[in-house]
C-alpha angles and dihedrals in degrees: 000000000000091000090051090051092048092050089049090052092049091050090049093051094046090050094056118106119242093259094051093043091050090051091050092050091048089054091051103044094167090078091057093068116104128292086047121199116279110221130344094286092064091041090057090049093050093046090048095050118117096240094045092047091048092053092048094045091054088063093054121110127222096268091051092051092049093049092045092052091045089054088055091048093052094045113178091005093057102132131142092255089048091052091048090055095043096047097035087227135137116271091238093055090050093047091049092054092044090050091053091049091049091046089059095044091249094119141010140191116248109185092321095316116110114227135189131205111274096246093047092049091050091048094054093039089057089053090052092048129191134117135260126338113270091249089064094047104048094075090072096042120097117242092242091054090048090050091051092049093049091047090052088064091053096253122139115255104174113131094359119137126208097276091051091044089050092052092045093050091048089053091051092048091049090059101088095181089054093049093047090049091053092048093046090056093053119107115255097257090056092047090051091049090049089053089052091052090049093056097036095250096140137114099251134075118262093340095306126113144075126307119259116266116274114274113234111253112005121056115271111265093227091053089051091052091049092046090051091054092243098111118048124210108220134182087269101042132276127341132184113219117232090238090061092047090053092049090048091050090051092054091055095053137066101230100187124139109219102170122224110329116248108246117194121230119263092234094207123149108265094219092051091049091050094049093047092048093048092050092049093048092050091048090050091054090048092050095050091045092051090049094050094044088052091048089050092054094046123001117246108254113251130207118245091255093042133265133082111283128222095259094052091045091051091049092049092046091055093042095050097034091236124136109254096239090051090049089055089053092052091048092051093046095047090051095045090048091053094246096112125046141160118275129178092271097042135280115346139160116286127225088269093065099075094053090044091050090054100050127089120281094252091058092046091051093046091055093050099043093045089055091047094049091053097047115117094212137047108249093206092049106039117180121240115236107212107318095327134085117237098219126217137298092027110108120236137188112257143145091223092097092054090048090051093052093046091051094050092047090051091051097050125126098033100311120148112265091206092053092045091052090060090056098042091113089067094050094044110018096163098062092115097216124130118235095271095046092047091054090051094049093047091049090050092050092051094046093048091047090051092049089053096044094247091118127031131171094354096309140089107260127223087262089054093048090053090049092052091046092061098028117117093024115140090205116120088222095060093107092046090050091050091049091050092052093048098043095099092047095050108042124171109285115221115245116222121200120188117189111206134200092244088070094258132122121211114206121193125182125020108323115228122237091259093051093048092049093049095048094042089054099044109025143038121244112238109170132018104195127122086303115037120220125210127187127210115217133172089254094049093048090046089051089054091050089049090057094054105274118135125212091248092050092050093049092046094049093045091051089050096053098037125092088212135042116276106273116245095240090055092047090051091048093052094043093048092047089050092049092052094039109103097011084118117044126192114206117204102243092115074287149333125171119203125189141125116298096256093051092044089055091050092050093047091055097044104114095206088062095056091104089067088066092220121199126192110236095171137350089276101029134078128179131207134186089219122100123266092252093050093051092048092049095049094046090051090050090062092051102264125131105219123181122216123235132184124235091278093051096256114146113252114224106213119228118208115232112269104228095198123151114249091222134111120276088262120051092210122102103227127059114231113241125220117264140203123234117254090245094054094048091048089054092049092051092048091051094045110024094167095047092237096147115113128231101070131121089259089071093059128096088238091065092054093045093050090047089057093047097049123029094179097071118088123224094267093053092045091051092051092049096044091048089053091050095047095046098034092242125157119268117216114204116190124196116203134174 
């Protein structure tokens, strides 16, 4: 039967016109990834694969799910008129839902009979429960038991022999309205027992065994089911026909087609929405930049098993003046976008951060929001696994990302986000959350979208509309296309630096790379609010001089970036630090200190330096058994400004440690493969329906070897695996219940 169904699916796909086939491929982008299916046979295999079906099913709305399950319930009699009768719906509503299923490759019409892919049919059939059809059971049922079952449905049995009784019972079981009426009239204990039989929760093996003992008082539920003709005693025990299981399932569900819910417009002022979204997007870029700059200066502490723990998050939140839940969002986004990775000392910026930091704001935002849109979980509402938190930025399996995407799609074109959130069950019925969890995930999706500028004042912003327009694309240029669309909405924001007489610098706007480098080298960050404050100290200026800056260079750069002249106190600080810098020199001989005679005498008699075990080699020279770094550190602790030299007397320019994550440019595990457009693949399939063209993975020796090693993989799966082996691509193996 499966082979017949597969052939039917292949014939359906090959019979689609180019426009319809292109639309189907666009709706199932996973089949566009190289190596693409060769011929309609492989296309049917790929579309019928468990992972591909799961991804497509998660985009189905409530009406599609109801119609799909009803097709399974009707089986071989699944026609549009049959669905209309079963669902008590209008023919147009049924045809609309069927068309959407067919448009996603989740159903097809075979000579008027609606069919589903084998795995999808088995999935929904398992949910319905039950055993074999009644026609397969009656052979092991005694004639007297058949007569009793037929009589229970009100049909005449006089003079009928077993073949006639079998036919009559099959007719009764085929009458779904009659079965549902009988089940509805059962007392609750019998209904509960019927549900247990449907799902296999009974105290006998494979449906066979003896009934439970009679319960004192009320009639035994199993006896009621037998007396109603719903449960059949066989030669091996008791068995529930599939027709009864289907009818029982129907009585437990509300199978009503409602059509797409009407969602009112948000009614917000477009200009106000744009301003709010732009401000949020710019603040998001500022927040992520501050986080990554901080991580570059000192790596974010990581737990032994990975992730950033609550204490470190609380410290960072206070340090950066960012709410803790927002900080978690920025950590997750930076990691997902490949800008933050794990280094030996903790989490630090990756090699991708510097190029990202240098590009225009629209490109920066596109990278972040694309990573957020694709996340499986909700960063501000992370699930708890067992009794333990899975801390950011560790990824976790969740349906929150699908819920987020369904909500945003429902609220497109000016609709109210709040109103759409109340109807999210229709747009994504298979999310699996209870009412409380769903509310939490929806609230998290809205808050995160507002923080990124995707939503503003109860509506999807222009930025959000552009995101949804390119979302789901398998094109490698999706981020570039999003950045191009948003360029006018996210222009470069001017950075203002005000140097003040109290030796502070106030920075408003998004600091450029040059500004950040200068201030990171020569000052200490104090506050991280809307306007960041930096303070110049003798130690911070000395640190800049240690890394190769000169006093003149510092003053020139500060004058260039500042909106005001360099204040006199700051100029004095830099000049004085420069004058003192290098008065004391430490030569790397493990170690040798050189200075004028008066200063050498002072150092030699400084008690706090006794641990250096200094010895006077000459009036202007001291030696120490301590390392160069130790001597430098201890001299600086007593207020001196020593300069390091190598063994030949050449000044050593100190380089600050580069806390950069030793991870790939992308923090994800798998490497995205190239993909064809839906239009191009449709043309290839039309030109070569049988997949006879050479040059695919199926022509390699690897394909044949893998086919010999594993007989359970179909040709499409073997081609994907052999292509990965031959081209050293990643293999993604998904385990699902």
